[in-house]
N, C-alpha and C positions, 0 to 999 in steps of 0.2 A: 815581380808583381807587387803592387802597392797593397798594404794592409787595409782592412776596413776602416781603422782609425785615420789613416792618412787620407782617405777619400771623404772624410767628414767635411761638410760645407758649412761655413766659409773658412774654417781653420785648416782645411786640408792643403796638402801639397798638390800641385797639379804639374803636368809635364808639357813642355813646349819645345819646339826646335830651337837649338842654339844658333844655328845658321841655316839659311835656306839651301835647298839643293839636294841631290841624290846622296844618300849615305850620311846625311846630317845626323848628329848625335842628339839624343834627348836628355834633358836634365830636369831634376825637380826644382821647382821654384816656390818659395813660401812668401806670404805677404809680409811686408816690413811694417814699421811703425806708421808709415804714411799710406798704407794700402797696398794694392797690387802693383806690379811693375808698370811704368808709364807706357801708354800706347796700347795696352791690352785691356779690354773689358771682357769679363768671363761670364759664361753661362753654363750651368751644369745640365747635361742631357743624359738621362738614364736610358741606356740601350739594353738589348736583350742579354748581351754577354758582358759588357763592361761600361764603365762611365767614360763619357767623352766630353772634353772641355773645348767648346768652340771659341775661337778668338774673333773679336770684333775690332778691326783695326781702325786707327784714326783716319779721318778724311784726308786726302792728299792735298799738298800745296805745291806751288810751282818750284819751291825750294827743296823738295824732297830729295832729289838726287844729290844736291850740294850738302844737305845735312847728313845723309848717309856717308858721303865721302869724308866729312869732318869726323864722324864717329869712328871711322876706320883708320884715320890718320893718327899715328901715335904722337906726332909732334904737335904741340899746342900753338895755334897761330896767335900772334900778338893782337891785342885789341886796339888797333890804331885809331878807329873812329872814337872810341871812348877816351883815349889819351888826348887826342886833338880837341875834343869837346871840353874836357876838364881844363886843359890849358887855357882855352879861349874864355871860358866862363870865369875861372879864378882870376884871370888877368883883367877881366872887365873889357875885353876887346870886342866891342859890339860889331865891328866890321867883320872880324873873323867868324863870329857867331852867325851873322847873316849870310856869309859866304858858304858856311857849312849847310845852311838850310836851303840855299838855292839849288844845290845838287847839280852843279854844272857838269856837263859831259857824262851825265848818268841817264840811262834809259829807264823810263817807268815800267812797272809791271805790265805785261801784255793785257790788252783790253778784255779778252775773254776770261782771264784769271781774275781781273778786277771785278767783273760782273759776278763771277762765281763766289768770290768772297763776300760781296754785298748781298746777293740773293740767297746764299747758303749759309748765312752767319749762324743760324740755329745749330747746324751740325757741328760747327767748330766750337761753339760755346758748350754744347752738350759734352763733347769730348774733353774739353778743358775741365769740367767739373767731375767727369768720370775719373780722371787721372788724379786730380788734386783734392777732391771731396771738400771737407770743411776746413782743411788745414792751411790754405794758401793765404787768405786775407785775415788780418787782425780786426778785432772789434774797433769801431771808429768812435772811441770815447771823446775825441776832440770836437765832435759835433755839438757837445754841450756848450762849448764856448763860441763856436763858429755860427751856430744857428740859435741865437738867444731867444728868438720869437717862440721857439718850441718848448722852452724850459720854464719851470716854475721858479718863484723868487728864491727859495732856499738853495736851489741848485746854482742859480746865477751868482749867488753870494759866495759860493765855494764850488766851482765847476769840477774840481778834482776830488770831491768828497766821494766816499764809498757808497754805492747803492747796491741793494740786495738783488739777487737774481729773481726772475719771475717764477711764481709758483703755478703749478698746474691748476686749471680751473675747469669750468663746464665747457662742453663742446661749443666751439665758436660759431658753428652754423646756426645754432639756436639764438645766438646773440647778435648776429650780423645786422639784421634789420633794425633792431632796437638801438644798437650801438651807432649806426649811421645817423640815427635821428636824435640821439641824446648826447653823444660824446664828441670831443674834438677829434676829427678824423685826419689821420696822417697817411698819405699815399706815398709809398716809396716805389718809384719806377726803376726797374733794374735792381731788384732787392737782393739778387744772388742768394746766398745762404743765410742772410739776416744779419750781417756784420754791422749794418747801419740801423736797421729797423729795431732789432731787439735792444741794443743799448739805449736808444731813445725812449722805448717803452719802459725800460727800467727806471730811467731818470724822471719820467713824467707819468704818474699813475692815471692822469686824466685823459691820456691819449688812447685812441683805438687805432691800431695799425693795419693797413692794407698793403700788401706787397705783391708785385707782379714781376715776372722775368721771362725773357725769351726762352731760356733754357728750362725745360721741364725737369732735367736732372738737378739743377740748382734748387728749384722749388721743392722737389722731393726731399732733398737734404735738409732744407729749412723745416719742412713739415715733420721730419724725424726727430727734431730737437725737442727736449722736454719743455723748454721755455715757450715753444710755439703753442703748447696746449695750456696757455695761461688764460684763455677766454677773452683776450684783447687783441687777437691777431688773426688775420686771414690772408692767405696767399694763393695765387693761381698763376699758371703759365699764360703768357700773352705776348703777342707781337704788337707793340704799341705803335708801330708804323702803319698798321693795317686796321681795317674795321672788321666787317663780318667775314672777310676772306682770310681767316687764320690758317696757319700752316698745318695744323693737325686737329683732330677732333677733341683732343685734350685741351688745346688752347682756347681761351675765351677773349673776346674783344673787351676793351676797357669799358665801353659804353654798356655792354651787356651785364657786367658785374657791378657797376657803380651808376646810380641814377644821376642825371644831369644836376649840377649844382649841389653835390653832396659832400665835397671834400674841402676841408679847411686849409690844409697845407699839403704840398707835394714836394718831394726831393728828387733831384737828378744827380746822383753821385757817380761821376765817371761813366755816364751813360751816353751822352751825346757824342762823345769821342769814339764810341763803338758803333755809331750809326752813320750811314752814308749821308753827308751834308745835304744832298738833294732831297732827303726825306725829313729833314729837321722841321720844316714849316708845317707839314701835315701832321707830324707828331705833336708839335706844340698846340696846334688847333684842337687836337683830340683831348689834350690835357686841359686846355682852357674850358672845354665844354663840361667837364666834370667838377670844376672848381666852383665854389660858392662865390658870389659877388664879394669882392674884397679878399678872396683867398690868395695865398702866396705860393710861389714856386721858388725853392732854394736850389741853386746849382753850384757844384764844385767839380772842376774837370781839369784836364791837362792844358796848360797854356803854351802858346807858341814860344819857342826858344827854350823849352824845358830840356833837361839833360836827356830824358828818354827819347826826345826827337833827334837830338844831335848824335846820339850814339848808334842810330840805325846804320847798318852797313849797306853795301850795294845789294840790289835785288829786292829791297823792301819798300822802296819809294813808289807811290801810286800817282804822283803829281800833286802840286800845291803843298798843303800841309797834311796830306793823307799818306798813311803807311800801313803795311800789313806785317804782323808779327810772324815769327816762325811757325806758330801753331795755327795760322790762318785767321786770327781775330784782327779786327780793324783797330787802328789808333789814329784818331784825328786830333790835331792840336789847334786849339781855339784862340781867338783874340778877344779882348774885352769889347772892342768896338763892334766886331762881327757878331758876337753873342747878343749884345744890346740891340743891334739892328734886327736880328732874326726874331727876337721876342716882341719887339715893338711892332714889327710888320704884321703880326697875327693878332694884335690887340692888347698886349700886355703893357703895363706901365713899369718902367725901370725904377726901382728904389735904390739899388746899388749895383755896381758891376766894376770889378777891378782885379788887377793881378795880385796874387799872394806869393811872396818869395820866401823860401826857406832853405836852410842848409842842413843836409842829412849827412851824418858822419858814419862811415863804415867802421865799426869797432874793431873788426879783424885787421884791416889794413891801415886804418887811420886816414883814409882818403875822404876829403870833404866834397860832397856832391850837391851842387846848387840845383834846386828844384823850382819850377814855376807853375803855379796853378792859376786858373781864372775862376773867380767866385762872384756870384750875383744873386740878388733877390728881386723877383718880378711879381707884380700883383695884377689880378684881374680887376678891372674897374668896377666900382660899386654900382 
């Protein structure tokens, strides 16, 4: 029987089955530095006789059986897709790269599963943030250089200069209306846990930040940060592909939280790649409506031919340049021409749109990994 101290929440040990089936053993599990074990979300329920920990399992994917098999297989399979992609990219063999993206002789993910991934994206992203909390993404300090329109002159002169963390201030709800009317308003769509929004607020004290994300789990993690209570930030869960028909009572439509023509700048950082391309146009129309005349949208996302696209193995391809990760989240790889056409079709003016190429070095293995982003700035006509 566990002691009273062991059952203290959230530092307590809890018990779960090591393997499924009759006669399975129970073992204590303690949280590690990165939170509780992946795939398990826990909730303490106090019963009449003992404490019971309920397990909330991750939503299933069509790759579930294959992933279970890999976990049980003691032999590590070679990463052939990654090796082929690296060879083609490092050699500059464009024909080999294109052949890898064509996915010849490969069957796409079944249609019913594709629909499930697109329609049920919220559940997969909620699970993603339950497992990884705030530890997965790094703060995007590079935005100071990439999005110069958002930065004051002293930061542009030295983008890598140190900036202080945000200090707690008055409750943001009291300031929201006044801030939208008097400050430069930055809307980050798909704000996640604030890795883009908070660094930009640190660098520019004249910004008021509004963030929204499909995942209520991510928004909750952002709200729990000390820097969120700086009096210059407001975040809410929202499905930006929809209007009034939001997925839960907690979610709010973009138009409900922001008056028409109230936003100076908006950012889409690796967001369009997580949305079904069929919903891109209606999403951009919704963003256009809350921008001021002359307001800008800055985009940075995965480009077609990126290493992340080439390394996908069999069973992840959904057709075209659409893929699904092992955790059920979407990955769409964009082209500069396609991105420009989509924005211009809904009424934006393209100021810039191009590929950004970079090489990332794995310090542990020394492997050089070529990356491709697509980046653009688009403006609502004055």
